[in-house]
C-alpha positions as CSV (number, residue, x, y, z in Angstrom):
1,M,11.6,4.9,-9.4
2,T,8.4,4.5,-7.4
3,A,7.3,7.8,-5.8
4,P,7.2,8.0,-2.0
5,G,3.8,7.1,-0.6
6,L,3.4,3.7,-2.4
7,L,6.1,1.8,-0.5
8,T,4.7,2.5,2.9
9,R,5.8,0.5,6.0
10,P,2.6,-1.7,6.0
11,F,3.0,-2.3,2.2
12,V,6.6,-3.4,2.6
13,L,5.8,-5.6,5.6
14,A,2.9,-7.3,3.7
15,A,5.1,-7.8,0.7
16,L,7.9,-9.4,2.8
17,A,5.3,-11.6,4.5
18,N,3.9,-12.6,1.1
19,A,7.4,-13.5,-0.2
20,L,8.3,-15.7,2.8
21,L,4.9,-17.4,2.8
22,N,5.0,-18.1,-0.9
23,L,8.6,-19.4,-0.6
24,A,7.4,-21.8,2.1
25,A,4.5,-22.9,-0.2
26,F,6.7,-23.4,-3.2
27,L,9.0,-25.7,-1.3
28,F,6.2,-28.2,-1.6
29,V,6.8,-28.6,-5.3
30,H,9.0,-31.3,-4.0
31,L,6.2,-33.1,-2.2
32,P,5.7,-35.7,-5.0
33,G,9.2,-37.0,-4.2
34,F,8.3,-37.4,-0.6
35,L,5.1,-39.2,-1.5
36,Q,7.0,-41.6,-3.8
37,Q,9.0,-42.7,-0.8
38,F,5.8,-44.3,0.5
39,G,5.1,-46.0,-2.8
40,A,2.7,-43.5,-4.4
41,G,2.4,-43.7,-8.2
42,E,1.8,-40.9,-10.6
43,A,-2.0,-41.1,-10.5
44,Q,-2.1,-41.2,-6.7
45,I,0.3,-38.3,-6.5
46,G,-2.0,-36.3,-8.9
47,R,-5.0,-37.0,-6.7
48,I,-3.2,-36.0,-3.5
49,M,-1.8,-32.8,-5.0
50,A,-5.3,-31.9,-6.3
51,G,-6.6,-32.0,-2.7
52,Q,-5.1,-28.5,-2.2
53,S,-7.2,-27.1,-5.0
54,I,-10.3,-28.7,-3.6
55,G,-9.6,-27.1,-0.2
56,A,-9.2,-23.7,-1.7
57,I,-12.4,-24.0,-3.8
58,I,-14.4,-25.1,-0.8
59,A,-13.1,-22.3,1.4
60,W,-13.5,-19.3,-0.9
61,P,-17.0,-18.3,0.0
62,F,-16.2,-18.2,3.7
63,V,-12.9,-16.3,3.1
64,G,-14.6,-13.7,0.9
65,R,-17.4,-13.0,3.3
66,A,-15.1,-13.0,6.4
67,M,-12.9,-10.4,4.8
68,D,-15.8,-8.1,4.1
69,V,-17.4,-8.5,7.5
70,R,-14.4,-9.0,9.8
71,G,-11.6,-7.4,7.9
72,R,-8.5,-8.5,6.1
73,R,-6.3,-8.9,9.1
74,V,-8.3,-11.5,10.9
75,V,-8.4,-13.7,7.7
76,M,-4.7,-13.0,7.1
77,L,-3.7,-14.1,10.5
78,G,-6.1,-17.0,10.6
79,G,-4.8,-18.2,7.3
80,V,-1.1,-18.0,8.4
81,M,-1.9,-19.8,11.7
82,L,-3.7,-22.6,9.8
83,F,-0.8,-22.7,7.3
84,L,1.6,-23.1,10.3
85,L,-0.5,-26.0,11.6
86,V,-0.6,-27.6,8.2
87,V,3.1,-27.5,7.7
88,G,3.5,-29.0,11.1
89,L,1.1,-31.8,10.1
90,Y,3.3,-32.7,7.1
91,L,6.0,-33.6,9.6
92,T,3.6,-36.3,11.0
93,I,2.9,-38.0,7.7
94,D,4.3,-41.6,7.8
95,G,2.3,-43.2,5.0
96,L,-0.4,-42.9,2.4
97,G,-4.1,-42.7,3.3
98,P,-7.0,-40.4,4.0
99,Y,-4.8,-38.4,6.4
100,V,-2.6,-37.1,3.6
101,Y,-5.6,-36.0,1.6
102,A,-7.0,-34.1,4.7
103,V,-3.7,-32.3,5.1
104,R,-3.8,-31.2,1.5
105,V,-7.3,-29.9,1.7
106,L,-6.4,-27.9,4.8
107,D,-3.3,-26.6,3.0
108,G,-5.5,-25.3,0.2
109,A,-7.9,-23.6,2.6
110,A,-5.0,-21.9,4.4
111,L,-3.4,-20.7,1.2
112,I,-6.5,-19.0,-0.2
113,M,-7.0,-17.3,3.2
114,W,-3.6,-15.7,3.6
115,Y,-2.9,-15.2,-0.1
116,T,-6.2,-13.4,-0.9
117,A,-6.1,-11.4,2.3
118,L,-2.6,-10.1,1.7
119,F,-3.4,-9.1,-1.9
120,T,-6.6,-7.4,-0.9
121,Y,-4.9,-5.7,1.9
122,A,-2.3,-4.4,-0.6
123,A,-5.1,-3.1,-2.8
124,D,-6.6,-1.3,0.2
125,L,-3.2,0.4,0.8
126,V,-2.3,1.8,-2.6
127,P,-3.8,5.0,-4.0
128,A,-6.6,4.3,-6.5
129,H,-4.9,6.1,-9.4
130,R,-1.8,3.8,-8.9
131,R,-3.6,0.6,-8.0
132,T,-2.3,-1.5,-10.9
133,E,1.2,-0.3,-10.4
134,G,1.0,-1.0,-6.7
135,L,-0.4,-4.5,-7.2
136,A,2.2,-5.2,-9.9
137,I,5.0,-4.3,-7.5
138,F,3.4,-6.3,-4.7
139,G,3.1,-9.2,-7.0
140,V,6.9,-9.4,-7.4
141,S,6.9,-10.8,-3.9
142,G,5.0,-13.8,-5.2
143,L,6.9,-14.2,-8.5
144,I,10.4,-14.4,-7.1
145,P,9.6,-17.4,-4.8
146,I,8.5,-19.4,-7.8
147,G,12.1,-20.0,-8.8
148,L,13.6,-19.8,-5.4
149,G,11.3,-22.4,-3.9
150,A,12.3,-25.1,-6.3
151,Q,16.0,-24.2,-6.2
152,T,16.0,-23.9,-2.4
153,G,14.3,-27.3,-2.1
154,D,16.9,-28.8,-4.4
155,V,19.7,-27.5,-2.1
156,I,18.1,-28.8,1.1
157,L,17.4,-32.2,-0.3
158,A,20.9,-32.5,-1.7
159,Y,22.2,-32.4,1.9
160,A,19.3,-33.3,4.1
161,T,15.9,-34.9,4.2
162,Y,12.3,-34.0,3.4
163,R,11.7,-33.6,7.1
164,D,14.4,-30.9,7.1
165,L,12.6,-29.3,4.1
166,F,9.4,-29.2,6.1
167,I,11.2,-27.7,9.1
168,V,12.6,-24.9,6.8
169,A,9.1,-24.2,5.5
170,L,7.8,-24.1,9.1
171,G,10.5,-21.5,10.0
172,L,9.5,-19.3,7.0
173,V,5.9,-19.4,8.0
174,V,6.8,-18.4,11.6
175,V,8.7,-15.3,10.3
176,G,5.9,-14.5,7.8
177,F,3.4,-14.6,10.7
178,A,5.6,-12.2,12.7
179,L,5.6,-9.8,9.8
180,C,1.8,-9.9,9.6
181,L,1.2,-9.1,13.2
182,P,1.8,-5.4,13.0
183,L,-0.5,-5.0,10.1
184,R,-3.8,-3.3,10.7
185,D,-6.9,-2.9,8.5
186,V,-7.2,0.4,6.7
187,P,-10.5,2.1,5.7
188,T,-11.6,1.2,2.2
189,D,-12.8,4.0,-0.1
190,H,-16.4,5.1,-0.1
191,V,-17.8,2.2,2.0
192,D,-21.4,2.9,3.0
193,A,-21.9,1.0,6.2
194,S,-25.7,1.2,5.8
195,V,-25.6,-0.8,2.5
196,A,-25.6,-4.6,3.2
197,P,-23.3,-6.7,1.1
198,Q,-24.8,-8.7,-1.7
199,S,-24.9,-12.5,-1.6
200,L,-21.7,-14.2,-2.8
201,L,-23.3,-15.4,-6.0
202,S,-24.7,-12.0,-6.7
203,T,-21.2,-10.5,-6.3
204,A,-19.7,-13.2,-8.6
205,A,-22.5,-12.6,-11.2
206,Q,-22.1,-8.8,-11.2
207,P,-22.3,-7.8,-14.9
208,N,-19.1,-5.7,-15.0
209,L,-17.1,-8.5,-13.3
210,V,-18.2,-11.3,-15.6
211,P,-15.8,-10.2,-18.4
212,V,-13.0,-10.2,-15.9
213,W,-13.8,-13.7,-14.7
214,L,-13.7,-15.0,-18.3
215,A,-10.3,-13.4,-19.0
216,A,-9.0,-14.6,-15.7
217,L,-10.0,-18.2,-16.1
218,A,-8.5,-18.4,-19.6
219,F,-5.2,-16.8,-18.3
220,F,-5.1,-19.1,-15.3
221,I,-5.6,-22.2,-17.4
222,G,-2.7,-21.2,-19.5
223,V,-0.5,-20.6,-16.5
224,A,-1.5,-23.9,-14.9
225,A,-0.7,-25.8,-18.1
226,L,2.8,-24.3,-18.4
227,F,3.6,-25.1,-14.8
228,A,2.3,-28.6,-15.1
229,F,3.8,-29.7,-18.5
230,M,6.9,-27.6,-19.2
231,K,9.0,-30.2,-17.5
232,T,7.7,-33.0,-19.6
233,F,7.8,-30.8,-22.8
234,V,11.5,-30.1,-22.5
235,G,12.2,-33.7,-21.6
236,A,10.3,-35.0,-24.6
237,T,11.8,-32.5,-27.1
238,A,15.3,-32.1,-25.6
239,A,15.0,-28.4,-26.4
240,G,16.0,-26.0,-23.7
241,T,15.5,-26.5,-20.0
242,V,12.8,-25.7,-17.4
243,G,15.2,-23.3,-15.9
244,S,15.8,-21.4,-19.1
245,F,12.0,-21.0,-19.7
246,F,11.0,-20.0,-16.2
247,G,14.2,-18.0,-15.7
248,S,13.4,-15.8,-18.7
249,Y,9.7,-15.8,-17.7
250,A,10.4,-14.5,-14.2
251,V,13.1,-12.0,-15.2
252,V,10.9,-10.1,-17.8
253,A,7.8,-10.3,-15.5
254,V,9.7,-8.8,-12.6
255,A,11.5,-6.2,-14.8
256,L,8.2,-5.0,-16.3
257,R,6.6,-4.7,-12.8
258,V,9.5,-2.9,-11.2
259,F,10.6,-0.6,-14.0
260,A,7.4,-0.1,-16.0
261,G,4.8,-0.7,-13.4
262,R,3.0,2.6,-14.1
263,L,2.3,1.8,-17.7
264,P,-1.1,0.1,-17.2
265,D,-2.3,3.0,-15.1
266,R,-1.2,5.4,-17.8
267,L,-2.4,3.5,-20.9
268,G,-5.6,2.2,-19.2
269,A,-6.2,-1.2,-17.7
270,R,-8.4,-2.5,-20.5
271,R,-6.0,-1.5,-23.3
272,T,-3.0,-3.0,-21.4
273,L,-4.9,-6.3,-20.8
274,G,-5.3,-7.0,-24.5
275,A,-1.6,-6.5,-25.3
276,A,-0.6,-8.6,-22.2
277,M,-2.9,-11.5,-23.0
278,A,-1.9,-11.4,-26.7
279,A,1.8,-11.8,-25.6
280,Y,0.9,-14.8,-23.4
281,A,-1.0,-16.4,-26.3
282,A,2.0,-15.7,-28.6
283,G,4.3,-17.6,-26.2
284,F,2.1,-20.7,-26.7
285,V,2.3,-20.2,-30.5
286,V,6.1,-20.2,-30.3
287,L,6.1,-23.3,-28.2
288,S,4.0,-25.0,-30.9
289,L,6.7,-24.4,-33.5
290,P,9.6,-26.9,-34.0
291,P,11.4,-26.5,-30.6
292,T,14.9,-25.2,-30.1
293,P,16.7,-23.8,-27.1
294,G,16.2,-20.3,-28.5
295,S,12.5,-20.8,-29.1
296,V,12.0,-22.0,-25.5
297,V,13.7,-18.8,-24.2
298,A,11.7,-16.7,-26.6
299,A,8.4,-18.3,-25.4
300,G,9.4,-17.7,-21.8
301,L,10.0,-14.0,-22.5
302,L,6.6,-13.6,-24.2
303,C,4.7,-15.5,-21.5
304,G,6.6,-13.7,-18.8
305,A,5.8,-10.3,-20.4
306,G,2.2,-11.3,-20.6
307,H,2.1,-12.5,-17.0
308,G,3.9,-9.4,-15.8
309,Y,0.8,-7.2,-16.6
310,T,-2.1,-9.6,-17.0
311,F,-2.4,-10.6,-13.3
312,P,-2.2,-7.1,-11.7
313,V,-4.4,-5.6,-14.4
314,L,-7.1,-8.3,-13.8
315,F,-6.9,-8.0,-10.0
316,S,-7.0,-4.2,-10.3
317,L,-10.2,-4.4,-12.3
318,V,-11.7,-6.7,-9.7
319,V,-10.9,-4.3,-6.9
320,E,-12.1,-1.3,-9.0
321,R,-15.4,-2.8,-10.1
322,A,-16.5,-4.6,-6.9
323,R,-18.4,-2.5,-4.4
324,P,-16.0,-1.7,-1.5
325,Q,-18.1,-3.6,1.0
326,E,-17.9,-6.7,-1.3
327,R,-14.2,-6.4,-2.4
328,G,-13.2,-9.3,-0.2
329,A,-15.8,-11.6,-1.8
330,A,-14.8,-10.6,-5.3
331,A,-11.0,-11.0,-4.6
332,A,-11.7,-14.5,-3.1
333,F,-13.6,-15.5,-6.2
334,F,-10.8,-14.3,-8.4
335,T,-8.3,-16.4,-6.4
336,M,-10.7,-19.4,-6.5
337,L,-10.6,-19.3,-10.3
338,D,-6.9,-19.7,-10.2
339,W,-7.3,-22.9,-8.1
340,L,-10.1,-24.1,-10.4
341,S,-7.9,-23.8,-13.4
342,L,-5.5,-26.3,-11.8
343,L,-8.2,-28.9,-11.6
344,V,-9.2,-28.2,-15.2
345,A,-5.9,-27.8,-16.9
346,G,-4.1,-30.8,-15.5
347,P,-6.4,-33.6,-16.8
348,V,-7.7,-31.8,-19.9
349,V,-4.3,-30.6,-21.2
350,G,-2.7,-33.9,-20.2
351,Y,-5.2,-35.9,-22.2
352,S,-4.8,-33.5,-25.2
353,I,-1.0,-34.0,-25.1
354,E,-1.3,-37.8,-25.1
355,R,-3.8,-37.7,-28.0
356,N,-2.6,-34.8,-30.1
357,G,1.0,-34.0,-29.1
358,Y,2.5,-30.8,-27.7
359,A,2.3,-28.6,-30.8
360,L,-1.5,-28.9,-31.2
361,S,-2.1,-28.7,-27.5
362,F,0.0,-25.5,-27.2
363,L,-1.9,-24.0,-30.1
364,S,-5.2,-24.9,-28.4
365,L,-4.0,-23.1,-25.2
366,A,-3.1,-20.1,-27.3
367,L,-6.7,-20.2,-28.6
368,V,-8.1,-20.5,-25.0
369,V,-6.2,-17.4,-23.9
370,S,-7.2,-15.5,-27.1
371,V,-10.8,-16.5,-26.7
372,G,-10.7,-15.3,-23.1
373,M,-9.3,-12.0,-24.2
374,A,-11.8,-11.6,-27.0
375,G,-14.7,-12.6,-24.7
376,F,-13.6,-9.9,-22.2
377,Y,-13.8,-7.1,-24.9
378,A,-17.0,-8.5,-26.4
379,L,-18.8,-8.5,-23.0
380,D,-17.2,-5.3,-21.8
381,R,-17.6,-3.3,-25.0
382,R,-20.1,-0.8,-23.6
383,R,-17.8,0.3,-20.9
384,P,-15.9,3.5,-21.9
385,T,-12.1,3.4,-22.1
386,T,-10.4,5.9,-19.9
387,A,-7.0,6.3,-18.2
388,G,-8.3,4.5,-15.2
389,G,-9.7,1.6,-17.2
390,R,-13.3,2.4,-16.1
């Protein structure tokens, strides 16, 4: 059980807000079906969906600096308000054209604002010696909506329309906004107000953060590839289902964070990261083998175990290594890498699957994750390993 002091009232409110906002965001996995009603083909749908990533990548410098200068709360509330506007704009779409792309770009900007601000706020709240555990538990509020969003959308569309789906999303955002209102910024540790923040590029190029960026990008590419191509993989191989893969994935990831969330803080973040990324790579290796329903579940368990620890460990390292007055900029850059991976993984992995098949493509992804892990340790080798991962 988590000791008192971690699950404070602000932490719980932020986690609930994050859960509802993520649930609203994941309802939009059904957006391609809405676009098809207007005659959009696969290529056009891909371009429209990519607009969200472009918006997030464009916005990250402003989000990072605003959090460091103005605080987490103003970015959090601004992001949720923009998200509320964007979801409302989806209700006004009546065809294809530049307007749809503009809405997607705004969607991406809103998401990186509230998502980064909420996670950074959670990092500010938890004690430093339990930071990875706290972030792991907070991250559960983002994992659960992954499955619920798709399933909730299925239920809504079985009895209603896309307009009703957007209205449900709008309601979730309103409640999420209400949960964010009581949250107040908390003092970050050891902030020297007399020290001016570095430039955004200087923060991103900080030597002890570069290994984290390398590992994060490799991990995010793997995650993006799974979410983009698991549906087509099970369809092409008739082995297992998307639900069996992501169900096992989510169950083990949530279980590790809830019942073994302290492990990374006890073993050390750097040591835990290697085991977690190795598990994620192993999941891709299993997927490259002759597929069976059992192997799909096994791969889901391995990837879920890897995800369960990799994300909170990496984010914890970002928070720990960035100077307190630049923590917002570093957190925003970390989130931006997640969006960048969506732009990279979609076309590159799709091309590889068309040319080389799923087996070789999944092996290549295992190699990408492994190289990211090895690169982290190669660049980070001079840093001593302690219980805190410093």
